[in-house]
N, C-alpha and C positions, 0 to 999 in steps of 0.2 A: 445573666443569660435569660433570654426570652424563652418561655416554655409553655406547653399546653398540658393542662392537668386533666386527666380522665377520671371522672367520678361516677359512682353509682349511688345516687341519693334515693330517697323514697320513690316508689313507683308513681305517686301522684305528681311529683316534681318532674320525673322523666317524661311523663305523659304531657305535662304542660310545655316542656321544651320541644318535644316532638310535634306538637300540634301547631300548625302555622297560624291558627286563629287565636292563639294565646301568646302572651309575652311573659317570659320568665327572665329575671335578671341574674347577674353573677351573685349578687347578695342573697337572692332566694336560694340558689343552688349551693353556694359555698360561703358559710358565715365566718370566713377567716380561716387561713391555712398557715400554720407556723412557718415563719421565715419566707413567706411568699407575698409579694406585693401584687395583689389581684388587679386586673384591668377592668374597671366597672363599665367601660364603653363597649366592651366585647359582649355581644349577645350570645349566651350559651348555645351550643350546637349539639344535637343528638347524634350519636354514633351508632349505626345499626350493628347488631351482633351477627357475625357470619355463622350460618348453619350448614355444615357439610353433609354430604351423604352419609348414611349409617356406617360407622367404623372409619370415617375419613378424618383427615387432619384439618381442624378449623382454620389454620394459618396457611395451608397450602393454596397456591394460586394456580395449580395445575388441574383442578377438578371443578365441576360445577358447584356453585355455592348459592344458597339463598341468604337473604339478609332481613333480619327482623328488627323493626322499630317498636315492637310491643313494649309496654312499660316494664314488664318483668324481664326483658332481654336487653334493651338498649342501655347505653351509658351516655354521659354528658361531658362535653369539653368546656373548660373555661381557660382564660389566658392570663398569664402573669409573668413575673420576673423574679429570679432568684439571684442573689449576689454571687458573683463568680468565686469569691473566696469561701463561700459556704455551699457551693453547688453540690459537690459529691456527698456531703453530709446530709443536706436536705433531701436530695433525691433518694437516698437510702432510708432516711428516717420517716418521711411523710407517710408511706403506706403502713408503717407500724404504729404511727401516732393517730392516724385516722382510718378507720375500717372502710370508709366509703371511697378512699383513694385507690383507683385501679392501677394507674401508671402515670409517669411523667415523661413527656416526649419533647423533642426538639421542635422549636418554632423558627426554622431558619429563614433568613432573608431570601426573597425571590426577586429576580431581576429580569428585565427584558433581554431577549436573545438578539442583541445587535450584532453587527458584523465587525470584524477587525480590519477587513479589507478596505482599501481606498480606491479600488479599480472602478473604472467607468461602467455604466450599465451594459449588459450584453442583451441586445434585443429589447422589446417592449412588451406591454401586457397583451397586445393583440397577438404577438407570437405565442404567448402562454395560452391565450384563449383558443388559438388554433391547435396547439399541441395537446391540450387536454380534451379536445373534441367537443367544445361547447356547442357548436352548431349542430352536430349530430345528436347530442344529448337533448338539446331543445327541440329538435325535430321529433323526438320521441316524447315530448312533453316533460322532460326532466330538467326543470329550470329552478328548482327549489321552492316553488310556490307552496305555501302552507307549512313549510319546514322551519322550525325554530333553530336559529344558529347563534349560539352565544359566543361572544368575543370577550375573553377575560384578559384585560390589558390595561392601557392607560386612558381608556375612554375614547369615544368615537365623535368625530365632527362630521355629521351626516351631510351637511351642505358641501363641504370640501369633497367628500366621496362622490356625491351626485354630480358636482361640477366636472370632475376629472373623468368620471365614467361616461358622462353625457346622457345619463338617464336617472330616473328617480330611485330612491332608496326606501325600502320598507323597514322602518325602525319600530320595534315593539317596545314602546316606552313603559307600558303597563307591567310587562314582565322583566324589565331591566331592574338592576339592583346596585346600590352603592354600599361600600363599607361605612361604618358609623362615622369615621373621621373624614369622609369625602363628601363635599358639597358639589352641586352641579346637576344639571338636568341631562337625562339621556340624549345622546346625539348632539350635545352642544359643548363638548369639551374642547380644549385646545388641540390644534392639529399636531399630532405626534405619532408615536409608535402604534397606538391602538387604531388610529385612523388608517394607517398603512395596512394593518391586518384586516380591518373591515373591508377596505377596497379590494384586497386580494381574495377574500372569500367570495366576493360577488362576481369575479371573473367567470367562475364556473356555475354559480347559483344566483343569477341576477334577481330572482324574485323571492329569495329567502327572506325571512323575517329576522332582522338582527336584534339580538338581546345584548344590551350594552352593560358590561360589568367591569368598572374601572378598579380592579384589585391592586394595580401597581401605583395608584395615587394615594394609597393610605399612608398616613404620616406615622413615623416612629422616631424616637430620639436618636439623633445622629444620622438619620437616613438621608438619602439623596432624593431628588424629585421624581425618580422613576424606579423606585423599588417598593416592595411591601413585605408583608410577613405571610408565611404559609397559613397562619390561622385565618387570614382574610380569605384565602382560597378555600379553606375548610368551610367557612360561613357561606361563601358564594356557591359552592357545590351543594350545600344543604338547601339553599334557596332553589337551585336548579332541580333538586329532587322534588320540590313542591310543584314546580312547573311541569315536570314530567308526569307526576301522579295526577295532575289535573287534566291531562290529555286523554281522549278516548283510547282505550286499550288497542283497538284495531287499527288506529291511524297514528300511533305514537311515533314521533320523530323529533329528536333533539340532538344537535351536533354541537360539541363544545371544543372550541379552538383555544389552545394555550401556548402562546409564544413566549414562554418564560421558564425559568428553572433556578435551581440552586447551583451557584458556581464554586462555592468554597466550603470546605469542611469546618471552617472556623466557627460557624453558627450551629454546628450539629454536634451531637454526641458521637463518639467514635463507633465504627462498625463493631457489632457484637454487643454493644450496650443496649438494654431494652428500650431506651428512649430515642435511639437513633432513627433518622429519617432515610438517609441515602440508601441503605442496604436492608431495610426492615419492612417486610410485608405486613407486619402488625401495627405499623404506625397508623394512627387514626385516619390521616388523609389517604394513605394507600388503601385502607379498607373502604373508605367512602368512594374512591374511584371505582373499585370493584363493584360496589353496590349500585352505582349509577349505570355501569355497563350491564349488570344483571337486570336492571329495571328497564333497559331499552335505549340508553343513550350511547352515542358514538363519541368517545373521548379521544382527542388528538393532542399530542404534545410535540413541540419542536425538540429535535434531538440535541440542540445546542450548538455553540460555535467554538468548540474546543478541539477541532480537527488538528492533527499533528503538523500539517503543512503551514497553517496560518491561524494559530489559536488566538482567541480574544484574550486581552491582557488580564482580565479578571479570573481566568481559569486557574483554579488552585488545587484541583484534584490531580495528583501525580499520574494517575492512570484511570482508565474506565470512567470517563467524565459524564456518561449518561446515567444519571442517578435518580433515585426516588421514583416518583410517578412518571417522569420522562422515560423511564425504562420499564414501566408496568406492563405485564403480559396481557392485560385487558384494556390497554390503550394502544393507539397507533403512534409510534415514534417516527417522526418525519425528518429525514436528511435532505440536503439541498444539492441540486444540479442547476447549471445554467441552461439556456434554451438550446444549446448544442448537445445537451445530454451529459456533459462532463461534470463530475463532482466538483463543487467549489471547495477550496482548500481549507476553509474554516468549518466545514460541516463535521460534527463530532462522529467519531468512529466507535464501534462496539469493541468488545461486548458490553452490554448493559449490566447494571448491578442487580435489579430485581429479576430480569430475564436476560439471558445472554444474547439472544438474537435480536439485538437492537442496533441501528434503526431498523424499522420494518421495511419501509420503502422510502424513495426519494421523490420530491416534487420540485417545481421550478422556482428559482430565486435569482436575485441580482439582475433584475430587469427594470426598465423605466416604466413606472406605473402610477402610483398614487401621488408622487411628488410631494409627499408629506415632509420631506427634509430639504426641499428645494428642487428647482427644475432639472438640474444635472445629476441629482442623487438617485441611486437605484433603490428599489424595494429589495432589501437584501437580508442575508442571514437565513438560518432555518426559521427565523421569525416570519419571513415571507413564504417559505415553502410550506409551513404548517397550515396557514389559512388557505393557500391554493388547494392543498389536499382536502381541507375541510369543506371548501366549496364544491369539490367533486363529490364528496360524500353526501352533502346536502342535496345536490342535484339528483343523485341516485334515490335518496329518501322520498323524493316527490311522489313516486308511485310504488316505492318499496319500503314501507314502514317496518318497524322492528317486528311487527307481528308476521310479516311475510319473509323477512330476512333479518335474522338476529345480528346484533353487533359482532358477535364472534364469527358468524357466517360471512358478514361483509368484510371483516378483516382478512379472513382466509381468501376471499375472492380477490381482494386487492393484491394480496401477496402472490397468488397463483397467476394472475394475469399481468403482473408487472413485467416491463421490458428488462430482461436480464442484461446487466452491464459487465458481467464477468464471464469467465469460462468454467466456473465451478459451482454455479447456482448461487446459493446465499453467500454473501461475504460481508464483512464488517464495514466496508466503505459505502456500499450502495444498498445494503439490506437485500431484499429480494429483487430490487431493480427500481426503475422509474415508473410511476403510475401510468397506466395505459387505459384511457377511457374507452377506446374502441374495443379492447379486449374485454373490459368489464361489461360493456353494452352487449356484446355478442354472447357472453356467458349468461347474462340476465335473460336475453331472448330465448336461449336454449332452456333455461330453467323454467320460464313461463310456459313454453311448449310442453315440457314434461308434466308440469302441474295440470295444464289443460287436458292432456291426454289421460291422466289419472282420474280426473273428474268425469270426463266423458265415458 
């Protein structure tokens, strides 16, 4: 089984891992662990320590937390493999054999959220552009200009996106990042799932700066062409933390679109095990997601395609399929509707595992758009809905950086203004409803007037 090992080495090694200007290797951090085959290609990642309010619970996700990367607080992750027939023994023994071992966690396979449906497209991307109010947003100068928008997927083909959008694409090659096993230049990957996601972000935020992070192209023994390991997402989020920290505090804006998730408990420890990912707020990746939110990033995840009406064939969770970070209370979990506003049958329903009220909201999918899979094939799945919502968030961030509107406040705004599709308020099919850009824009204008009146 592939695992992540959390270590607390000497403070100087922790500082070297946390410093983007230095390079520390797995051999530097862990000089061999009994029964673990360490992966030397994985660059160790620093995990911040959550710091709760006085008297609070450090693992609670329902209270404000700060996160410390100071050498005396942070820990370090390395990647390795433990034989399945020795798994339980090694997991129990390692912390007793090595005092620097903090914990051993699942490193599950992550896969693109394709759709199981074979239906023809419903409408096209121009319908989506109209429905999310792109023209009204752009009239207010909300077009994503200057906003960093990271697409974590299979890589982007910028030429294809530009050709089918009919306009240029702002690709930020300098801040893009590849896992160690992935070769290729930002914006020049094969046309595939990541190209679809990039296209869909730009429907609402045409001037956003795309950061290309092909986490789903990383190779693993026995893997397919379009999956990766959660550890690669851990490393990607660590890179994005450096991107965020380098931005001026008063204009900080980073939107992270994730159209992938874990479909099967096969790769995970069972719920209740300290190394579990799906239900465990203390898993290092779930902590890192919370730390990015606290630092000012907007994190969005596809809810997944395990809806009861038409679930993806890979869905192996018997119930509550929105798992791990896709159900994180400090991320937006995005379900899918078609351009008529009806939920698509494959869109995963709640409750979520880390937070019950998932998905948060729905966005549009199953439309003719990028043509990444052929002329007659739709941009589909919650894979398309998530970047459509990410584009809306990036548009808002043009003039409303995290210093003016925190990620938590923006999540609340999107939920509060969503078009309710039920008679009972929140429900596990649609969440709070379908994203409503007009409602968001009106709320932002009211907020700006209130702030102006207080200043005057």
